[in-house]
N, C-alpha and C positions, 0 to 999 in steps of 0.2 A: 367219773368218766358218765354216770349216766345222763347228770342234768346235761351236758354237753352235748350227749348223741342226740338226746330229744332236742335241744336247743337248735342244734343242725337238722335236723330232719324236718321238724315244723317251719324251720325254714323253706325249705324247697317246698314244703305241702302249703304255703300261703297262709300259715297260721302263726299265732302270735305266743309266743313260750312264757312271754311276762304275765299273760293271762291267769290269774289263779281262779277262775271260773271254770274250772275245765268240769265236764262230767263224771258220772261215776264209771262211763265205760272206759275212759282214757285215763283216770285215775288208777284202774285196776290193770290196764292193760302197764302203765308205767311202774307197777308193784310188780307185776309177772318181770315185766323187763330188767327191774332192779335185781330181783334174785337170780334172772338170767346171768347177768354180769359178773354177781358175786359168785354163783358156780363156776364161770370159767376161769375167774381168775386166782380161786383157789385150787380149784381141780388140774389146772393146766401152770401153776405154782408161777404165773406172769410176775417178770422181774419190775421193779417199780422205774426202772430205765425205758420199759417196753411200754406201761401206763404213762409217763409223762410223753412220749413219744406219738403215743398214740392220743392224747389231748390234742397235740398238736396239730395232728394231721385232721382230725374230727375239726380242729378251726378253720384249717385252711382250706377244706372241703366245701366249704359253706360258697365260696364263690365259684365254684366250677362242678358241683354236682349235680346229679338228676334222678328224681325218684320219681319211678312212676304211678307206684301205687304204695298205699300206707299200710298195707298186709306185710309183715313181716321186716319193714321198712329199717326202726329201730336193729333189732337185729343184724340185716345185713349189712348196714352201714359202721356198726360198731364191730363185728367181727372182719369186716374189710380194714380199716383203720387199724384193728389190733393185728393183724396177719401183716400188713405194711409195714409196722412199726417192728415187730418181730424180726422181719427178713432182714431191715433195715441197720440194726443193731446187734444183730446174729451173724450176718452173711461175712463168709470167707471165702477169698478166692483162690484159686487152684493154681499153680503157676506152671506151665509145661517147662520145667528144666532138662 
């Protein structure tokens, strides 16, 4: 999830995710983000289904998403995809009977 989110955000910011010559600041941000993702997934007890759907949403978002600023972009994109995935996989319809 971490790598897919980074690749998605990099795509919109015009950066090359494949490039391994990242600055130490970038690497520090990625480490911080990785810990954030781990903490969210463990604390919220996110299901494997939600994780897989989150990955699908991140991949599909590349063609449509617009990121205005790099500040907190990784966190916002990840949380948005995770919330949508959870809503999709756990939604129940109430019927008016």
